[in-house]
Every structure is written in C-alpha cells, then in structure tokens.
C-alpha positions in Angstrom: 133.2 276.0 198.1 131.7 277.8 195.1 133.6 280.7 193.4 131.4 283.4 194.7 131.6 282.1 198.3 135.4 282.1 197.9 135.4 285.7 196.8 133.3 286.7 199.8 135.5 284.8 202.2 138.6 286.4 200.7 137.3 289.9 201.1 136.1 289.2 204.6 139.6 288.0 205.6 141.1 291.2 204.1 139.5 293.3 206.9 137.0 295.0 204.6 133.4 295.1 205.5 130.9 294.2 202.8 128.2 296.8 202.6 124.9 296.1 204.3 121.9 295.3 202.1 119.3 297.8 201.1 116.4 298.3 203.4 113.0 299.9 202.7 112.5 300.7 206.4 113.0 304.4 206.4 110.9 307.5 206.8 108.9 309.2 204.1 111.1 312.2 204.3 114.1 310.1 203.3 112.2 308.9 200.2 111.5 312.5 199.2 115.2 313.3 199.0 114.6 316.8 200.3 116.6 318.7 203.0 120.1 318.0 204.1 121.8 314.6 203.6 123.2 314.7 207.2 121.9 316.9 210.0 123.2 317.0 213.6 121.8 319.3 216.2 123.6 319.6 219.6 124.6 315.9 219.1 126.7 314.1 221.7 128.1 310.6 222.1 129.3 308.6 225.1 131.4 305.4 225.1 132.0 303.6 228.4 130.6 306.4 230.4 133.0 308.9 228.8 131.7 311.8 226.6 133.8 311.7 223.4 132.2 314.7 221.8 129.2 317.0 222.4 127.5 320.1 221.1 127.9 319.1 217.4 125.8 321.1 215.0 126.2 320.1 211.3 124.3 320.2 208.1 125.6 318.5 204.9 123.9 318.9 201.6 124.1 316.8 198.4 127.5 317.0 196.7 129.3 318.5 199.8 132.6 317.1 201.0 133.1 317.1 204.8 136.2 316.0 206.8 136.1 314.8 210.4 139.5 315.7 212.0 141.2 315.5 215.3 143.7 313.4 217.3 143.4 309.7 218.0 140.8 308.7 220.5 138.4 311.7 220.2 135.7 309.7 218.4 136.2 310.4 214.7 135.3 306.9 213.6 132.6 306.9 216.3 130.9 309.6 214.3 130.7 307.3 211.3 129.2 304.6 213.6 126.6 307.1 214.8 125.6 308.1 211.2 125.2 304.4 210.3 123.1 303.7 213.4 125.6 301.3 214.9 125.9 303.5 218.0 123.2 305.7 219.4 123.7 309.4 220.1 123.7 310.2 223.8 122.1 313.6 223.2 120.8 315.9 220.6 119.3 315.0 217.2 120.8 313.1 214.3 119.1 312.6 210.9 120.6 310.9 207.9 118.9 311.2 204.5 115.9 312.5 206.3 115.6 309.4 208.6 116.9 308.1 211.9 120.4 306.7 211.7 120.4 303.1 210.4 117.0 303.4 208.5 118.4 304.6 205.2 121.7 302.5 205.0 120.7 301.1 201.7 121.4 304.6 200.2 124.8 304.9 201.9 128.2 303.7 200.6 130.6 302.8 203.4 134.4 302.3 203.3 135.7 301.2 206.7 139.3 301.2 207.9 141.1 298.4 206.3 144.3 296.4 206.0 146.0 295.8 202.7 145.0 292.6 200.7 147.5 289.8 200.8 149.7 289.6 197.8 148.7 286.0 197.2 145.0 286.9 196.9 143.7 285.9 193.5 140.3 287.6 193.7 139.9 290.0 190.8 139.3 293.7 191.3 136.0 293.5 189.4 134.8 290.7 191.8 135.6 292.9 194.8 133.6 295.8 193.2 130.7 293.5 192.5 130.5 292.6 196.1 129.0 296.0 196.6 125.9 294.8 194.7 125.5 291.3 196.1 128.0 290.9 198.9 125.1 290.6 201.5 123.8 287.4 199.8 125.3 284.2 201.1 125.1 280.6 199.9 124.9 279.3 196.3 124.0 282.2 194.0 120.8 281.9 192.0 121.1 282.1 188.2 120.3 285.6 187.0 118.3 286.4 183.9 120.5 287.5 181.0 119.3 291.1 181.2 120.1 291.3 184.9 123.6 289.8 184.4 124.2 292.4 181.6 123.0 295.2 183.9 125.3 294.1 186.7 128.3 293.8 184.3 127.6 297.3 182.9 127.3 298.9 186.3 130.5 297.3 187.6 132.3 298.5 184.4 130.8 301.9 184.8 131.9 302.5 188.3 135.4 301.0 187.7 135.8 303.5 184.9 134.5 306.3 187.2 137.3 305.7 189.7 139.9 305.3 186.9 140.6 301.6 187.6 139.8 300.1 184.2 143.4 299.3 183.4 143.9 296.9 186.3 140.4 295.9 187.6 140.7 292.4 186.0 144.0 291.7 187.8 144.1 289.8 191.1 143.5 292.4 193.9 146.6 291.2 195.7 148.7 292.3 192.7 147.4 295.8 192.8 149.2 298.6 194.6 147.7 300.2 197.8 146.3 303.1 195.8 144.8 300.8 193.2 143.2 298.7 195.8 141.7 301.8 197.5 140.2 302.9 194.1 138.6 299.5 193.7 137.2 299.6 197.2 135.8 303.1 196.6 134.2 301.7 193.4 132.6 299.0 195.6 131.1 301.6 197.9 129.8 303.5 194.9 128.3 300.7 192.9 124.8 301.0 194.4 124.6 304.7 193.5 124.6 306.0 197.1 123.6 309.4 198.1 126.0 309.5 201.0 129.6 308.1 201.1 131.2 307.5 204.5 134.9 306.9 204.4 137.0 306.0 207.5 140.6 307.1 207.0 140.8 306.0 203.3 144.2 307.7 202.8 145.8 306.0 205.8 148.8 303.8 204.8 149.0 305.4 201.3 152.1 307.3 200.2 151.8 311.0 199.6 151.3 310.8 195.8 148.5 308.2 196.2 147.0 310.3 199.0 146.7 313.2 196.6 145.4 311.1 193.8 142.7 309.4 195.9 141.7 312.7 197.5 141.3 314.3 194.1 139.2 311.3 193.0 136.9 311.5 196.0 136.5 315.3 195.5 135.6 314.8 191.8 133.0 312.1 192.6 131.5 314.2 195.4 131.1 317.4 193.4 130.4 316.0 189.9 128.2 313.0 190.9 126.4 315.0 193.7 127.3 312.4 196.4 127.7 313.8 199.9 131.0 312.6 201.4 132.0 312.4 205.1 135.6 311.4 205.5 137.6 310.7 208.6 141.1 311.9 208.2 144.3 312.3 210.2 145.8 315.0 207.9 143.7 317.6 206.3 146.3 318.7 203.7 145.7 316.1 201.0 142.0 316.9 200.9 142.1 320.6 201.9 141.3 322.0 198.5 138.4 319.7 197.9 136.6 320.4 201.2 133.4 322.3 201.8 133.3 321.9 205.6 135.2 320.5 208.5 134.2 318.9 211.8 137.2 319.2 214.3 136.9 317.0 217.4 139.0 317.6 220.5 138.8 317.4 224.3 135.1 316.4 224.3 134.1 319.4 222.2 133.8 320.2 218.5 134.0 322.9 216.0 132.3 322.9 212.6 132.4 325.2 209.6 134.5 325.8 206.6 138.2 324.9 206.8 139.0 328.7 206.9 136.7 329.1 209.9 137.7 326.0 211.9 141.4 325.3 211.3 142.6 328.6 212.9 144.8 329.4 215.9 141.8 330.9 217.8 139.5 327.8 217.2 142.1 325.2 218.0 143.3 327.1 221.1 139.7 327.2 222.3 139.2 323.5 221.7 142.4 322.4 223.4 142.5 325.0 226.1 146.2 325.7 225.4 147.9 328.0 222.9 148.0 326.5 219.4 149.1 328.3 216.3 148.1 327.4 212.7 150.6 328.4 210.0 150.4 328.1 206.2 153.6 326.8 204.6 154.9 328.1 201.3 153.4 325.1 199.4 150.0 325.9 200.9 150.0 323.1 203.5 148.6 323.9 207.0 150.9 323.4 209.9 149.9 323.4 213.6 152.5 324.6 216.1 152.3 324.1 219.8 151.4 321.5 222.4 149.7 319.3 223.3 150.4 316.7 220.7 146.6 316.5 220.1 146.5 318.5 216.8 149.3 316.3 215.3 149.2 313.7 212.5 151.5 310.7 212.6 155.0 312.3 212.6 156.7 309.1 211.6 154.7 309.1 208.4 155.3 312.7 207.4 158.7 313.3 208.9 157.7 316.5 210.7 159.7 317.4 213.8 158.0 317.5 217.2 156.1 320.7 218.0 155.6 321.5 214.3 153.0 319.4 212.7 150.7 319.1 209.7 147.1 320.0 210.5 144.8 317.1 211.1 
C-alpha cells in the first residue's frame, strides 16, 4: 500500500470522517455569498416516526458562533446532519449558504464526533491536516506540478499555524495529546477555507483546561476569520463567552436567541414543562437546578451533584 493510502486508512480507522469533496452543484445565490450562512424557518425533523424537534427559526451570519445545546437524544447531532443534507427536514425551510442542504458542502468544514487516535499511529499531524485537501481522492496519487505542491505545503503550514499547532504538527498524531489532536482536526476542517464550520461535540473527552483552550481557538477563528460556526455541545460554559446565539433543543421543541435570552429559568421551564432554575455561580458559570435530568451535562465528568448541574 502506498504511503498516502496508508494515511487515509489510518485516519478512517480513527473514527474521523474525511471531508466530502467540493461540488459545483449549488444555487446561484450560494455563489453570490449574500444573505445568511444558515437560515431555518419553522424547521422540523423526524427520525423513526418521532419528531425530535420542530418550530426552529434561526439565522446565522458570517463570523457568528452558534451552539446547539440540550440533553442526549434530542437531535443535536441530527441538526448537523440536516445542515449537511444527510437527513431531510420533515417540515419548514432550511437553507445553507444560500442553497438547499447538501448543495454547498464544498464550502463547509465538518468535524464529526470522534474517538482518540491510537497511541501507536505513526501518521504525522501535517498528513492528517492535508487530508482536508485531498482526502476524497483514492488510489495512487498523481504527481503534482511543483507550484501546486508548494501551494499545498504553504496552505497546510498556514492553517497549522492558525490553530497554534506548529510545535507538534510533524509528530505522529498518536503521540499528541487529546487537545493537540483536536487542534489538528480543526485545522483539517479549515484547510479548504470554508465559510461554515460544523463541529459535533469537539470538546467531548477533553479535560477542562483543553476545553477552554479549544473553545477560545474556535471563537477566535470564527470572529477573526469570518467563518460561521455551528457547534454541538453538552456544556455551554467553556464556550459561553464566545457565543453569539444558542439553539436549545428539548422535549421536541426548541428555543433560539442569544445565551442571555435562551438559557433562563423561564425558557427552560417552558421547554421542559417543569420548574427549572438557572443560576450563575461566582466564577460566571451557569448552573441549572431542578428536574428532570434533561438540562444536565455528564455529571461524572464535571463532578456536579445530582439536581445541581452545569448548563448544557
């Protein structure tokens, strides 16, 4: 097996999905780059005959950071699938980059849920990043012209520096920490200069310092590079200060708006149909008090006693 094929096979076995190739099959409005990056109007989705969420109204502009929050099983990751066109909406209207979902995926960077790379994996971090450019091409690679090879190397180096991974990008990916691996995978999702970045629980399995560091990185890229970000998250606290808006899913319904508008006692009580109280701790973290367990994050990860939980 040639070296490039080995790299692709190693990343495939890591549980990471290589980005889809660019496609030119999208609407003229998407080419123009005008209007919102993501627009949902009265959108709904059903899986197996069950409505996961409905009545979602959302508009996300360039350089805006949006979190999709809620308990397990309410369809947070399903919203990412809808935006990618992998699952059709059951009602309402969904537009992504001015086109129907799936028609502008070449302008989207996508980081799915993942497992950690095995410690024995020898694939370099830079090779993982480069897969964002040519990971959809299989077989023996064709020789590239010198100018093209130089442009590829320069773009990979540029995006590795952007995510702050230059110091370890040439190490085997299996020898990088969880936070370092996540930075390299974010670089992979960014290497094609996307206009929209979809992240499915990128902070999951990271310790609290790495959660804060990766959240700050994503917030900086979003606001400085003008990339719209939609992130699925269990816990809003690591990303709270970087957010422009929130989509909170629960009990088949949804609430959208700024964090100050959505993560409130009144809104969560309405969504869950039972009294829920949102408190702010002395360190600024949001805490949800009350039952059911639906507003909770994983208590074993954060060490929060039952009935008093970080907002997510």
